[in-house]
C-alpha positions, 0 to 999 in steps of 0.5 A, spaced: 048 395 431 052 396 437 059 399 437 065 396 437 069 397 444 075 395 445 077 393 453 082 398 457 082 403 451 086 408 456 091 402 457 092 401 449 092 407 446 098 409 449 100 415 444 096 418 439 099 414 434 096 407 438 089 412 439 089 413 431 090 406 428 085 403 434 079 408 431 081 406 424 081 399 426 074 400 430 072 404 423 073 398 419 070 393 424 063 397 424 063 400 416 063 392 414 058 389 419 052 384 417 047 390 419 051 396 415 052 392 409 044 389 409 043 396 409 047 398 404 045 394 399 038 390 401 031 393 401 024 391 400 019 395 396 013 393 394 014 385 394 021 386 391 026 384 394 032 388 391 040 387 392 044 392 390 052 390 389 058 391 385 055 385 382 049 388 379 045 386 384 038 383 383 031 383 383 026 377 386 019 378 387 017 376 393 009 375 391 011 368 387 014 364 393 010 361 397 016 361 403 022 365 403 026 362 408 034 365 412 039 358 412 047 359 412 052 360 418 058 363 420 062 367 425 057 374 422 051 369 420 047 370 427 047 378 426 045 377 418 040 374 420 037 378 424 038 385 420 034 380 414 028 380 420 029 388 420 029 388 413 024 382 409 020 383 416 013 378 416 016 376 408 021 372 411 017 365 414 023 362 418 030 358 417 036 358 421 043 359 421 049 357 426 054 361 428 059 363 435 057 369 436 049 369 437 043 374 437 036 375 439 031 374 433 024 373 432 023 368 425 030 365 424 034 360 430 040 363 431 044 356 433 050 355 437 056 352 433 063 352 435 070 356 431 076 354 428 075 347 430 068 343 429 063 341 435 058 336 437 053 341 438 055 345 431 054 338 428 047 338 431 045 345 429 049 345 421 044 338 421 038 343 422 040 347 417 041 341 412 034 339 414 031 346 413 034 346 405 032 339 404 025 341 405 025 347 401 020 346 395 021 349 388 016 355 390 020 357 395 026 362 396 032 360 400 036 366 402 043 363 404 048 367 408 055 366 408 060 369 412 067 367 414 067 361 420 062 358 415 068 352 414 068 350 421 061 352 424 057 349 418 060 342 420 056 336 417 061 331 418 060 326 411 058 319 412 061 315 415 067 320 418 066 322 425 066 329 429 073 327 432 076 325 426 074 332 423 076 335 429 084 331 427 084 334 420 082 340 421 088 342 427 093 339 422 090 343 416 090 350 421 097 348 424 100 347 417 101 354 414 096 350 407 092 357 404 085 357 405 083 354 399 088 348 401 084 346 408 077 348 404 079 344 398 080 337 404 074 341 408 069 340 403 070 333 401 069 330 409 062 334 408 055 333 408 054 340 406 060 345 403 063 345 397 055 346 394 051 340 396 047 346 401 045 348 394 044 341 392 039 339 399 035 346 397 034 344 388 029 346 385 028 352 391 030 359 389 036 358 392 040 367 394 046 366 397 048 373 400 057 372 402 060 377 406 068 375 404 073 373 408 078 370 402 083 374 399 080 374 392 073 373 394 072 366 392 065 364 392 068 357 393 072 358 398 069 362 403 066 358 408 067 352 403 062 355 398 056 350 401 051 353 395 056 354 389 059 349 384 066 346 387 072 346 383 075 342 388 077 334 387 078 329 392 084 328 388 085 335 389 084 333 397 089 328 397 094 332 394 094 336 399 094 332 406 101 330 401 104 337 400 103 338 408 105 332 410 099 330 414 098 326 420 090 325 419 085 319 422 086 313 418 079 314 416 079 321 414 085 319 409 081 312 406 075 316 405 077 321 401 082 315 397 075 312 395 072 318 393 078 319 388 077 312 385 070 313 385 067 310 390 063 317 393 060 322 389 063 328 387 061 334 390 057 338 385 061 341 379 058 347 374 053 344 370 049 340 375 042 341 376 043 344 384 046 351 380 039 351 376 036 357 379 041 360 384 043 367 385 051 369 388 052 377 391 057 379 395 055 384 400 062 386 403 069 385 404 075 386 406 076 392 402 069 394 405 072 395 412 079 398 409 076 403 405 072 406 411 078 405 416 081 410 410 076 415 410 077 415 418 085 417 417 083 422 412 078 425 417 083 424 424 088 429 417 093 423 415 094 422 408 093 415 407 095 408 402 091 402 401 097 397 400 093 392 398 087 388 400 090 382 398 097 379 403 097 373 405 104 368 406 107 368 413 106 373 417 112 374 420 115 375 414 109 380 411 110 383 418 118 385 415 115 387 408 110 392 412 115 395 417 120 396 410 115 400 406 112 404 414 121 406 415 121 408 408 115 413 409 118 416 415 124 417 412 123 419 405 116 421 403 115 416 398 110 412 398 107 417 402 109 423 406 108 422 413 104 424 417 100 418 414 096 411 414 099 405 411 092 399 410 093 393 407 088 386 408 088 379 406 089 373 410 097 371 414 098 365 416 103 361 421 106 355 420 106 352 428 113 349 432 112 341 435 109 345 442 106 352 440 104 357 446 098 363 445 096 367 440 094 368 432 097 371 426 095 378 427 098 377 434 103 374 430 105 379 425 105 385 430 109 382 434 114 380 428 114 388 425 115 390 433 121 386 433 124 389 426 122 396 427 128 401 428 125 408 429 121 411 433 114 414 430 111 409 427 105 404 430 104 397 427 097 394 429 093 388 425 087 385 428 081 380 425 075 382 424 071 377 428 074 379 434 078 372 434 085 371 432 087 364 432 084 360 438 085 365 443 080 372 446 083 377 443 083 380 436 090 381 435 095 387 437 097 394 437 105 396 438 112 400 436 119 400 437 118 400 444 112 396 445 116 389 447 124 387 448 128 384 443 131 378 447 123 376 450 119 378 443 125 373 439 123 368 445 116 368 444 116 368 437 121 362 436 114 359 441 109 361 437 107 365 443 105 372 442 100 372 446 104 372 452 108 377 451 104 383 448 098 381 454 104 383 459 105 390 455 098 391 455 099 391 447 093 386 446 086 389 443 080 385 445 073 386 443 069 381 443 066 377 437 064 383 432 058 381 429 062 380 422 068 377 419 072 380 413 078 377 414 084 380 417 085 388 418 093 392 418 094 399 420 100 403 420 101 409 423 107 414 421 109 420 424 112 425 420 120 426 423 119 434 424 
């Protein structure tokens, strides 16, 4: 695993507070890398594949399987496949995963896809994953790796939907401010692979899913749109999301979903479906993994630390105001923790875009809103998407304090959803390229003492 490097580090790390924030962010991301998580949770000894996780894990006798293959997708899927190759060695027969962060592998094909909008390349790659799953037999073991980003990267439109229709509905969903479970309810019912359908394709093989979660609450049916687990959502749920947010989607998508409500298409497999007769799912890492590592990094620098929550959600700019209020209370009164301190949170905030949005993402918008709200020195706010890509930009997020952005410029950019323009001009953006992982947002707020 290569170390994470922040581009133009010296320029971004303007103060000790900025430096501490960056160190905590990097430590959190590195701890959530698939190589680190596989090393921590998965081992092969004496022909036994052991998965040791908080869900009690599992033991799998590799000698009873004819073939062992890896399938799946997500931002971290390539790195995950490489780590599994290192651990399984010649026990691994082959497989394919889809990612936007390719890496070198010997046995598993690492195929390209695109995120956050699906692409033709991703469709071809996802169909290859389905082919491998369909070829699995009763005496085979299918290791399914599912990480954040799989919903976009495993893009296999349900017949007769087209890729252009899938892209259009995805754009609408990402811009409307819907929660991830609402977004995925629609995506699952427009797909041939999501919502348990990859498990259906692999049945009757044994399917063991290894999950690196980017979802608040770690709901397996939501992470990557749950390709190997029962789907509690329905076509009616998907239609309700379109209506709730008044989405302008292609007629073909609306007609397809409404036909599903009428029973013209089979539902995604739910609990009790035979597709899940021989399946297990294990959580090998999540946002809390990154938060705990960032917390250790803060304490190693001599700061008290407080993990506020790993489940923050809602509008990014509004969430920022709450974080600022806590940080200012901490600095002025020593409550809820005595400074110098580091406050941490994770989860996933969203942004409801204006009609003609600029460039940015939830993490940049969080930092910009926080910087504008700050009223005192001594507080540094940072936030990144742990995959290294915030929204559709090339930056992971940003780090700022009260001096970073002028009120006039900042408020104008915030109104246009154009946080990148002002944050980049002040060297406040954090660029690190694809990180090889994805466990959602990571926020670090450094609070100096008033002395």
